[in-house]
TIDRENBA-451082 format. One line per field, with one value per residue: residue number from 1; residue in three letters; z, x, y of N, C-alpha, C, O in turn. Coordinates in nm, 4 decimals, always signed. Last residue first. Example, Ala and Ser with C-alpha at 12.3 -4.5 7.8 and 13.67 -1.06 7.14 Angstrom:
2
nr	2:1
rest	Ser:Ala
n_w	+0.7080:+0.7800
n_u	+1.2850:+1.3190
n_v	-0.2250:-0.5690
ca_w	+0.7140:+0.7800
ca_u	+1.3670:+1.2300
ca_v	-0.1060:-0.4500
c_w	+0.7870:+0.7800
c_u	+1.2900:+1.3200
c_v	+0.0030:-0.3300
o_w	+0.8039:+0.8465
o_u	+1.3409:+1.4236
o_v	+0.1138:-0.3319
//
This chain:
49
nr	49:48:47:46:45:44:43:42:41:40:39:38:37:36:35:34:33:32:31:30:29:28:27:26:25:24:23:22:21:20:19:18:17:16:15:14:13:12:11:10:9:8:7:6:5:4:3:2:1
rest	Ile:Ile:Ile:Gly:Gly:Leu:Gly:Phe:Thr:Asn:Gly:Gly:Ile:Ala:Ala:Met:Val:Gln:Asn:Phe:Phe:Leu:Ala:Val:Met:Gln:Glu:Asn:Asp:Ile:Pro:Pro:Leu:Gly:Cys:Phe:Tyr:Val:Arg:Arg:Ala:His:Arg:Thr:Val:Gln:Gln:Thr:Met
n_w	+7.2491:+7.1740:+6.9821:+6.6264:+6.4173:+6.4203:+6.7284:+7.0012:+7.1548:+7.2123:+7.3363:+7.2476:+7.2887:+7.0679:+7.1004:+7.3271:+7.2193:+7.0240:+7.1854:+7.3373:+7.1280:+7.0295:+7.2579:+7.2780:+7.0375:+7.0691:+7.2929:+7.3291:+7.4736:+7.5641:+7.8471:+7.9721:+8.2251:+8.4654:+8.4834:+8.4054:+8.4223:+8.2372:+8.2280:+8.2747:+8.4747:+8.3638:+8.1837:+8.2352:+8.1447:+7.8741:+7.7715:+7.9789:+8.0631
n_u	-1.9703:-1.9515:-1.8661:-1.9032:-1.7396:-1.4422:-1.2607:-1.2463:-1.4116:-1.7294:-1.8816:-2.0529:-2.3151:-2.3841:-2.2289:-2.3527:-2.6084:-2.5452:-2.4417:-2.6702:-2.8407:-2.6870:-2.6815:-2.9561:-2.9981:-2.8217:-2.9257:-3.2740:-3.6005:-3.8202:-3.8221:-3.6768:-3.4206:-3.3031:-2.9597:-2.6142:-2.2782:-2.0095:-1.6588:-1.4307:-1.2877:-1.1938:-0.9944:-0.7451:-0.5819:-0.6430:-0.5357:-0.2604:-0.1290
n_v	+1.0588:+1.3939:+1.5551:+1.5661:+1.8126:+2.0159:+2.0830:+2.0852:+2.2313:+2.2801:+2.4749:+2.6706:+2.6284:+2.4728:+2.2432:+2.1349:+2.0824:+1.8909:+1.6866:+1.6236:+1.5212:+1.3053:+1.1400:+1.0795:+0.9429:+0.7252:+0.5868:+0.6771:+0.7051:+0.5725:+0.5766:+0.8844:+0.8699:+0.8083:+0.9194:+0.9667:+1.0605:+1.1639:+1.2110:+1.3501:+1.2382:+1.0022:+1.0990:+1.1936:+0.9872:+0.9747:+1.2079:+1.3213:+1.6368
ca_w	+7.1832:+7.2604:+7.0858:+6.7610:+6.4531:+6.3703:+6.5851:+6.9311:+7.1208:+7.1327:+7.4196:+7.2127:+7.3904:+7.0906:+6.9863:+7.3342:+7.3313:+6.9856:+7.0824:+7.4031:+7.2137:+6.9424:+7.2034:+7.3878:+7.0669:+6.9581:+7.2985:+7.3061:+7.4413:+7.4196:+7.7775:+7.9252:+8.0921:+8.4669:+8.4767:+8.4322:+8.4378:+8.3018:+8.2160:+8.1594:+8.4986:+8.4700:+8.1346:+8.2690:+8.2838:+7.9596:+7.7770:+7.8665:+8.1002
ca_u	-1.9741:-2.0149:-1.7688:-1.9550:-1.7882:-1.5732:-1.2842:-1.1649:-1.2843:-1.6484:-1.8080:-1.9116:-2.2459:-2.4538:-2.2027:-2.2117:-2.5922:-2.6077:-2.3570:-2.5540:-2.8806:-2.7237:-2.5568:-2.8884:-3.0740:-2.8035:-2.7938:-3.1666:-3.4696:-3.8065:-3.7818:-3.7916:-3.4661:-3.4373:-3.0634:-2.7479:-2.3756:-2.1323:-1.7754:-1.5110:-1.3411:-1.2943:-1.1183:-0.8581:-0.5704:-0.6767:-0.6809:-0.3173:-0.2012
ca_v	+0.9283:+1.2961:+1.5228:+1.5479:+1.6801:+1.9772:+2.0891:+1.9864:+2.2949:+2.1883:+2.3805:+2.6802:+2.7088:+2.5994:+2.3313:+2.1749:+2.1759:+2.0175:+1.7475:+1.6832:+1.6325:+1.4165:+1.1945:+1.1484:+1.0644:+0.8186:+0.6501:+0.5821:+0.7617:+0.5880:+0.4536:+0.8058:+0.9098:+0.8624:+0.8168:+1.0166:+0.9532:+1.2076:+1.1238:+1.3901:+1.3723:+0.9953:+1.0388:+1.2806:+1.0309:+0.8611:+1.1934:+1.2477:+1.5172
c_w	+7.2683:+7.1849:+7.1840:+6.8597:+6.5971:+6.4153:+6.5481:+6.7816:+7.0410:+7.0891:+7.3443:+7.2927:+7.3610:+7.1906:+7.0095:+7.2193:+7.3388:+7.0952:+7.0391:+7.3029:+7.2755:+7.0242:+7.1137:+7.3378:+7.1759:+6.9836:+7.1887:+7.3037:+7.4184:+7.3791:+7.6268:+7.8463:+8.0524:+8.3324:+8.4768:+8.4184:+8.4695:+8.3057:+8.2936:+8.1421:+8.3863:+8.4954:+8.2410:+8.2295:+8.3256:+8.1067:+7.8690:+7.8815:+7.9757
c_u	-2.0507:-2.0207:-1.8232:-1.8455:-1.8343:-1.6102:-1.4234:-1.1888:-1.1939:-1.5216:-1.7204:-1.8236:-2.0968:-2.3807:-2.2645:-2.1755:-2.4481:-2.5919:-2.4130:-2.4571:-2.7590:-2.7611:-2.5848:-2.7593:-3.0057:-2.8766:-2.7731:-3.0343:-3.3682:-3.6714:-3.7632:-3.7446:-3.5879:-3.4867:-3.1992:-2.8469:-2.5109:-2.2273:-1.8928:-1.6359:-1.4325:-1.3606:-1.2277:-0.9935:-0.6922:-0.6739:-0.7223:-0.4688:-0.2580
c_v	+0.8301:+1.1644:+1.4214:+1.5129:+1.6743:+1.8369:+2.0440:+1.9851:+2.2018:+2.2597:+2.2828:+2.5865:+2.7236:+2.6885:+2.4689:+2.2683:+2.2251:+2.1227:+1.8822:+1.7456:+1.7010:+1.5396:+1.3140:+1.2124:+1.1469:+0.9499:+0.7530:+0.6583:+0.6503:+0.6455:+0.4697:+0.6836:+0.8271:+0.9116:+0.8855:+0.9028:+1.0146:+1.0886:+1.1815:+1.3046:+1.4184:+1.1302:+1.0367:+1.2217:+1.1128:+0.9013:+1.0793:+1.2382:+1.4503
o_w	+7.2304:+7.0720:+7.2677:+6.8251:+6.6775:+6.4467:+6.6332:+6.7133:+7.0155:+6.9960:+7.4064:+7.3148:+7.4403:+7.1785:+6.9748:+7.2386:+7.3551:+7.0661:+7.0196:+7.3332:+7.2671:+6.9927:+7.1209:+7.3716:+7.1667:+6.9547:+7.2129:+7.3116:+7.4797:+7.2629:+7.5659:+7.7851:+8.0944:+8.3256:+8.4872:+8.3508:+8.5522:+8.2037:+8.4009:+8.0475:+8.4023:+8.5337:+8.2107:+8.2413:+8.4395:+8.1851:+7.9347:+7.9902:+7.8802
o_u	-2.0654:-2.0693:-1.7496:-1.7457:-1.8085:-1.5244:-1.5119:-1.1415:-1.0780:-1.5246:-1.6439:-1.7057:-2.0231:-2.3842:-2.2043:-2.0991:-2.4245:-2.5648:-2.3375:-2.3959:-2.7459:-2.7177:-2.5137:-2.7305:-2.9987:-2.8231:-2.7129:-3.0329:-3.3755:-3.6321:-3.6954:-3.6378:-3.6010:-3.5840:-3.2076:-2.8211:-2.5203:-2.2527:-1.8767:-1.7117:-1.5048:-1.4775:-1.3432:-1.0960:-0.7375:-0.7559:-0.8261:-0.5230:-0.2981
o_v	+0.7139:+1.1581:+1.3691:+1.4495:+1.7638:+1.7545:+2.0347:+1.8943:+2.2346:+2.3402:+2.2090:+2.6142:+2.7822:+2.8110:+2.5706:+2.3629:+2.3448:+2.2392:+1.9774:+1.8480:+1.8231:+1.6504:+1.4142:+1.3272:+1.2694:+1.0570:+0.8576:+0.7811:+0.5438:+0.6356:+0.3869:+0.6873:+0.7122:+0.9867:+1.0079:+0.8032:+1.1053:+1.0246:+1.2397:+1.3263:+1.5167:+1.1355:+1.0667:+1.2888:+1.1023:+0.8535:+1.0871:+1.2579:+1.5167
//
């Protein structure tokens, strides 16, 4: 399967974040969590964009 075909299954929608949060902070948090649990199987670098 191509990445485009599975794109919908890889998206996460969330709401209710404090107003001070921004996209960069959220991406950094999820990248750190994925790295901590070994969830990044695509090599170095962030996987959350």
